DOROKOL-964874 format. One record per residue: residue in three letters; x, y, z negated of N, C-alpha, C in turn. Coordinates in steps of 0.1 Angstrom, whole numbers, plus 5000, padded with zeros to 4 digits. Last residue first. Layout:
ALAXYZXYZXYZ...
//
This chain:
ARG431608857510432308887523432009037526GLY432308867475431408857486432108897499LEU432808817440433308807454432208797464ALA433109027416432008937421432208917436MET436609047406435409097412434308987415THR439108977397438009007387436709037393GLY440808947419440508827410439408857399PRO441009197429440109107436439808987427LEU442809297409441509357410440609257418TRP445309147412444509147400443109187402LEU446709177436445809057434444909067422ALA448409397437447309377447446309277444ILE449809367414449309497417448209487428ALA450709107415449509127407449009267410PRO453209097428452009067436450709107428PHE455909247425454809237416453509217423VAL457509227447458109177435457009157425ILE455909337467456409207469456909147456ILE455409587455454309497456454709357460VAL458009697457457409687444456209587445GLY458309707485459109627477458509597463MET456409897492456209767497457009667489GLY457510127480456210077475456009937480LEU459910147496460010127481458710067476PHE458810197521459510077519459710037504MET457810447514456810337517457510207516LEU460110597511459210577499458210467502LEU461110587537461810517527461010497514ILE459110747549459310607554460010527543TYR459510987536458310907533458310767538PRO461911077547461811047533460610957529VAL460911107575462011017571461910977556ALA459211317582458611187578459611087573ALA460811527591460011547579459411407573ARG461711437615462611457604461911467591ASP459311447630460011317628460911327616VAL458811717630457911637623458511497620GLU460911797647460811857633459911767625TYR460411667671461611617663461511677648LEU458211787682458011657676459211627667PRO457912147676458512027683458411897675VAL454512257666456012257665456612137673LYS451712277660452312337672453812357670ALA450312167640451312267636451912337648ILE448611987654448012077645449012197643THR450511837669449411907676448812017667LYS452111727649452711817659451711897666ILE450211567636450811687629451411777639VAL449811377657448711457652449211577645ILE452311267659451811337670450611427666LEU452411137634453411247638452911327649ASN450510947637450311057627451211167630LEU451610767656450410847659450210967650GLY455010737664454010737653452810827656VAL457010707683455610717688454610707677PRO459610657676459410777683457910807686PRO459210737640459510777654459810647662SER456510637619457910607624458110647638ILE454010657610454910777607456410747611LEU452810427617452110547620453010667618ALA454310217607454310237621453710377625LEU453510227580454910267584454910307598GLU451010107582451110247578452410307582LEU451909847587451209917598451110067595ASN452809797561453809797572453209867584ILE450409797547451409897544452509907555THR449309567559448709697561449609807558LEU451009357550450809387565450309527567LEU450409377523451809407528451809437543VAL447709287524448109427519449509467524GLY448009027535447209137542447509277537TYR449408897515450008917528449309027535TRP447308897496448508957493449308997506VAL445508737510445108867506446308947503PRO446708487514446508577526446008717522ASP449408377494448008427493447708517505ILE451208097505451208247504449708297504GLY452007837508451107867497451108017494LEU453307747530454107797520453307847507HIS451107667547452107577543452907617531LYS449707907550449107797543450107697538LEU451608057564451108107551450507997543VAL451707897587452907907578452507957564PRO449207927599449607797594450807807584LEU449408217604448408157594448808017589ILE451008317624451608287611450708227600VAL449408337647450708257647451108217633PRO447308497641447008357644448308277644THR448908747636448108677625447808527629THR450008867659450808797649450008707640ILE447908987674449008907680449708817670LEU446409127657445709027664446708937672ILE448209317645447409227637446909107645ILE449109447668450109367660449309267651SER446809577677447409467685448409387677ILE446509757657445509657659446009537667SER448809927660448609847649447609727650GLU450709917691449609977683449209877672LEU454309897695452909847697451909917687ILE456709997688456409997702455009957705LEU457109997661457710107668457310107683GLY455909757652455209887650455810007657LEU457909577656456809577666456009707665ILE459409637633460009657647458909667657PHE457609557614458109697614458709727628ILE457409287619456209377621456609517622ILE460009207612459509187626458409277629ILE460009267585461009327594460509317608MET458009107575457809257574458809327583MET459008857581457808897588457709047587ALA461108847562461408837576460208887585GLY459508857538460508967541460908967556VAL458108617540457408747540458308857544PHE460308437539459508437550458708567551ALA461408497513462208507525461408517538VAL459208437497459708577497460508597510ARG458808157502457708257504458308397506GLY461708017519460708027509459708137511LEU462907807546462507937541461507937530GLY464107587558463907587544463607717538TYR464407547585465407637579465207647563ASP462407357590463807327593464807417586ILE460107507582460507387575462007347577VAL460107707601460207737587460707617579LEU459807547625461007627623461207667608LYS457307447621458407357621459707427619VAL455807677623455807607610457007507610LEU456407747650456807837639456907757626GLU455207537664456607557665457107637653ASP452507587657453107467652454707467653PRO452107837671452107827656452707707651ILE452407737698453407827693453307827677ARG450707577715451307527702452407607696LEU449407687736450807647738451507597726LYS447007747723447007637734448407597737THR447907957707447407827701447507717711LEU448408147726449508097718449107967711MET445808187737446908137746448008077737HIS444608307715444108177720445208107729GLY446008547714446208447703445708307707PHE445008657738446508627736446708527725LEU442408677731442708587742444208557741GLY442608877712442108747708442408637719ALA443609087727444509027717444008897712GLY441209137742442509107748443509037739ILE439309187722439109077732440409037738ILE440409407709440109277702440009167711ILE440209597730441509547725441409417717MET437509617731438209567743439609517739PHE436909727706436509587709437109527721LEU438009977709438609887699438209747702MET436310097728437810077731438409977722ALA433910077714434010007727435509987730THR434510247693434210107690434410027703THR434810497705435910437698435710287696ARG432210537715433310537724434510467718ALA430610527692430410427703431610417712THR431510747678431710617672431610507683ASP430810957696432210937693432510797687LYS428010917694428710907707430110877705ALA427410967667427110837673427910817686GLY428311237666428911137657428710997663GLY426511357684427911367686428611257678TRP424011307672424311247685425811247688LEU424411447648424011307648424411237661ASP424811707657425911637650425611487649ARG422311757669423511757678424711687671TRP420611757647420511647657421711637666GLY422911867620421611867628421611747638PHE424111977591424111857599422811847607GLN424212127568425012167580425112057590ARG423312067542422412137552423212197564TYR424311947520425112057526424312127537ILE422011787512422811867502423611977509ALA420811677534420011727523420711817514VAL422811607553421611677557420911747545ALA425011497539425211597549424011677553VAL423611307524424411407517424611527527ILE422611137544421711207535422411327528ALA424911047557424011127565423011207555ALA426010897536426811017541425811107549TRP424110697534424310797523425010917527LEU424410567559423110627555423310737544ALA427010477555426710567566425410637564GLY426710307533427610427532427310527543ILE425010107544424510197533425410317532GLY426810007563425510057567425010147556ALA429009917546429210017557427910077562ALA427809737529428309867524428509967534GLU427309527547426109607541426609737536THR430009457550429209497562428009577557ALA430709377524431409487531430609547543THR427609317506428909277513429509397519PHE426409437473426309417488427709377494ILE427009367447425709417451425409407466GLY429509297437428709197445427309237448PHE431009487425430109417416429209317424TYR432509567448433209507436432209427428ILE430609687465431309567469431909497457GLY429709897449428709797453429409667458GLY432110037446431509977434430509877438LEU432510137472433410037466432809967454VAL430210307475430510197484431410097478PHE430410477452429110417456429410297465PRO433010577452432610477441431310407445PRO432810727477433710617475433310527464LEU430510917472430510817483431510707480THR430811117454430011007450430110887460LEU432211327464432911237455432111117452ALA430211477476431211417484432011307477TRP428911567454428211477462429211407472PHE430811747442430311627435429711527444SER432011977450432511847457431811727451ARG430812177434430812187449431112047456LYS431512087409430112087413430012097428LEU434212107409433711977407432211977412ALA434412387411435012307421434412167421ALA433212457386432612507399433112417410GLY435012347368433612307368432912337381MET437312487374437312347376435912297377GLU436512747366436912717380436812567383ARG436112697339435012747347435312717362ALA438612637330437612527329436412567338SER441012767353440212767341439212657341ALA444012637367442612677369441912677355ARG447212767361446312657359444912707360LYS448512997386448212957372447212837372PRO450812937413449512977408449312917394ARG454213047412453312937413451912977407LEU456113237408455013267418454013157419ALA458013137392457113227386455913257395ALA459612987410458712917401457613007395THR461513077427460113117430459113047420GLY464313047431463713127421462313167423ILE465612877448465313007454464613097444ARG466012647431467112697440466812847444LYS463612607419464712637411465812697419GLU462012547442461712657434462912707425ARG463312307449463312417458463012547451ARG462812137428464212167431464212297440TRP460012137430460612187418462112227420GLU459712007455459312147454459912207441THR460711747448461411827459461011977458TRP458911677428460311677425461011767435MET456311687440456611767428458111777426CYS456611497461456311637464456711727452TRP457111267446458211317455457911467458LEU454711237433455911257425457011317434ALA453111187456452811307448454111337439PHE454110937465454111057474454011187466ILE453510777443454910797447455010917456ALA450710797443451410847431452910877435ALA450110677467449710817465450510877454LEU451010417461451710497472451410647470LEU449210347440450610347438451410437448ILE446710357454447010457443448510467440GLY447210147471446910277476447210387466PRO447509927453448609967461448410107467PHE444809947442445909977434447210007442VAL443209887467443009997458444210037450GLY443509657482444109777487444009897477ALA441909467470443409447469444109577474MET439409537478439709557464441309547462PHE439609457505439309597502439709627487LEU440009187503441009267509440809417505ALA437509107491438809087484439909177489GLY435809177513435709247499436909227491ILE436609007532436809147534436709217521SER438308697528437208787523437508927525THR439608567558439808607544438708707540ASP440108467584439008417576439208437561SER441808597600442408507591441308437582VAL440108767616441108677622441508567613VAL438808907596438008827605438908727612GLY440909037582440008947575439208857584TYR441909197602442709097596441908987589LEU439709367605440209287616441009167611ILE439609487580438409417585438909317596MET442109617579441809507570440609427574PRO441709807600442709697601442509587592SER439709967587439409897599440409787601SER438809997554440009997563439609907575PRO437410197527437410087537438510107547PRO440510127508439310087515438310197516ILE443710237514442610257505441310227512LEU444910187540445210107529444110107518ILE444310367560444010227563444410127551GLY444810617548443510587554443210447557LEU447310667541446510597531445110557537THR448410817561448510677563447710597552GLY448111077553447211027562447210877563GLY450411117538449211107531448111047540ALA452311147559452311027550451011007543ALA451411387571451611267579451611137570VAL451511557548450211537555450311407564VAL454211547541453211497532451911477538GLY455611647564455811507559454711457550TYR454711907567454511817577454611667572ALA455612007542454212017545453911907556GLY458411987542457611917532456111907536ARG458912167563459212027565458411937555PRO458012407552457312347564457612197565ASP457312477519458412437528457712357540TYR454712717515455212587512456312547523GLY453612977518455012957516455612827513LEU450912997524451313027510452812997507LYS450812907550450513047547451013087533LEU451312637548452312727555452112867551MET449012557534450312527529451412627535GLN447012637553447012697539448412677533PRO447512477575447512617576447712687563LEU447312207563448512257568448512417570ALA444612157554445712177544446912247551VAL442812127576442412207564443712247556ALA444111957593443612077598443212177587GLY444811737575445811827581445311957586ILE442311617571442911687560444011777565THR442011527599440911607591441611687580LEU444311397607443811507615442811597607ALA444711207586445811307589445211427597THR442311067589442611127577443611237579ALA442410967616441311057612441611127599VAL444610797613444710917622443611017618SER443710607595444810697591444910817600SER440410527585441310557596442410647592GLY438510517566439010387571440010407582SER436910727554437110717568437610587573VAL436710707526435510737534435710697548ALA439110687514438010597509436710627516ALA440410887525440810757530439710657525PHE439611107510439011087523439310947529ILE441211047487439711047486439111027500ALA443811067498443410947492441910937491CYS443811337507443911217517443511087511ALA443611467483442511477493442611367503ALA446111387472444811357465443611357475VAL447811507490447811367488446511317482THR447111777486446911717499446911567498ALA447911817460446411827463446211767477VAL450611787463449911697455448411697458GLY451012027479451311887484450611777476LEU450312217461449512207473449812067480GLY452112187440450712157438449912137450GLY454812197436454412127448452912097447PRO454312197402455312217412454912137424LEU450812267394452012177394453012227404HIS448612427398449612477388450812387388ARG446812297414447612397420448712447411LEU445012087408446412057408447312177412PHE442312177409442812097397444312087397THR442212307434441812377421442412307409HIS442812107452443712217450443412297437ALA440611937450441911887446442911997444ALA438612117459438512067445439912017441GLY439412157486439312267477439312227462TYR439211897496440511957495440512077485LEU436411867494437311767488438711827486ASP435312067509435212077495436111977487ASP435811977535436412097530436412107515VAL434211757540435611737537436211857531VAL431711827548431811777534433311777530ARG430711897573431611997565431811957551GLY429411717588428611777578429411877569ARG431511607602430611697609429611767599VAL432611437582433411547588432411647595MET430511267575431211347565431911467571PHE430011147600428911227593429511317583HIS432411007605432011117614430911207607ALA432310817584433310917584432911037593MET430110667592430110727579431110847579LEU431110567617429910657617429810727604MET433110397607433410507616432310607616PHE431510207594432410287586432810407594LEU430210107617429410177607430310257598PRO432109987633431510117638430710187627ILE432909787613433809877619433110007624ALA430909607607431309707596432209817603VAL430609427627429609537626430109647617LEU432309217622432809327630431909447631LEU430809037609431709117601432209237609PRO429508887628428808987621429709087613ALA430908817659431208807645430508917637ASN431508777687430208747681430308717666ILE434008777697433408907692432008897686HIS434408507703435408577695434808707689ASN432308427719432408367706433308447697PHE433008567743431808587736431808547721VAL435508457749435408597746434208627738PHE434808187754435708217743435608367739GLU433208207776432608157764433508197752GLY435208297794434008377791433408337778LEU437108097796437408217789436208307786THR436807857810436207867796436407997789GLY438107877834436707877834436007887821ILE440707907844440307987832438807987831GLY443307667854442007727855441707817842GLY445707547849445207537862443807597864GLU447107557826446007467826445307457840GLU449307737830449507617822448407517824TRP448307937846449507877850449607737843TRP446108027830445907967844447107887849LEU447508117808446608007807446307937820VAL448908337820449608227814448808097813GLY446708497828447608447838448408327832ALA445508557803444708477813445708417824ALA447508707792447108577786446408497796PHE447608927810448808847808448408707802LEU445009027809445508977822446708887819LEU444909107782443909017787444508947800MET447009287779447009167771446009057777GLY446309487798447609417799447509287791ALA443809567789443909507802445209427803PHE444309677764443409567765443609487778MET446109897771446509787762445609657764PRO446409987805445809997792446109877784MET449709987821448309937820447709967806GLY452310047823451410157823449910117822LEU454309867820454009907834453010017835TYR454309797794455009917797455009947812LEU453009557793452309677789453009807793PHE455109387803453809407810453109527806GLY456909407781457209457795456009477804ILE455309287762455709427760456109487774LEU455109027773453909107771454309257770LEU457808947772457208957785455909037784ALA458208937745459009027753458409047766LEU456408737738456208867733456908977741LEU457508517751456208557755455908707750VAL459908507735460008527750458608577755LEU458908457710459708587712459808607727PHE457708207714456908327710457608457713SER460008047719458908067729458108187727MET461308057694461908127706460908147717
//
């Protein structure tokens, strides 16, 4: 109950219009001052909280994505996916999901994935007569794969806070990401097949690409396609850690953009570095604020209260995880995903340990739930991105996202029932941080 009261007060504080980091920092500092009579140790806590080598991976993965976008590498990813899949019912939608999945393995950001792939795919989908509602929905939902398929900034944050292997979390997101992508693709195919049958446009579907066309598309996109297996393969086989993978990936992206595509100059290097620095500074301020909030909760013994509550009510693993997923989904309607990770994780870690819940499995479920927040009205960030690209009212994009929200709940349910979907691959890897 104390946690819910504090959370309600924090949300009210944030809705006064303060920036997220300032609201969390001032609220936590005020509560600690009230309880302890001083805040003299907060400076040391803040320094120790962000003095984590693993956090270096976040700006480096962001830099890798900026290099790929500014080097015009992304266009070929969508072009290749469209060439291979255009003959299927809803082929454009399936190609969009495939391109989102591939770019997700580069960017680590759902908003960046929706923005980048959406800017390429949406105009072409609408031009070729694809159902507008279907187009808005598939780009918004496909973009969410950016934080599930590794690399993933939220997974890095969760790993740092929970002291869970980043490499294991990355590998755990691979099969669930593929599962969600397959569910989205099948939905696109089914809905577009029904639409073609209803209006009689199946004959207008593009023909299957010839072997020559496929070969040419693969050749154009080859170097772009080398980056995900290069980064993830190195982590899986224990060649380098997640942090080292971020640095090597950024360097490889720069080499591909400069030496292969030859559309990347000093201005792009400076612009990518500046955008990365701006985003990282904002993100680290949020981490400081949320970390201080978690520190306050620990001082007030809120996690101990939660463990006692679980014991008193006799909740099992599935019941507790289900309850947390509902709570996090509700929080996702009003809070930003990074804040949700940093506010809730310190509280529930003792409960996970008490119930014997694998933190890697929970981290994957948490990430899928955070994906849901990105396409859930009223303030889903991916919905706002699609509205901006398509220049349509927000309610049209909101309606388009509803089927995909239900599909993501379905995917989450499958992973709850079959944890091995997430846990098998990390269990086979040469583990490293």
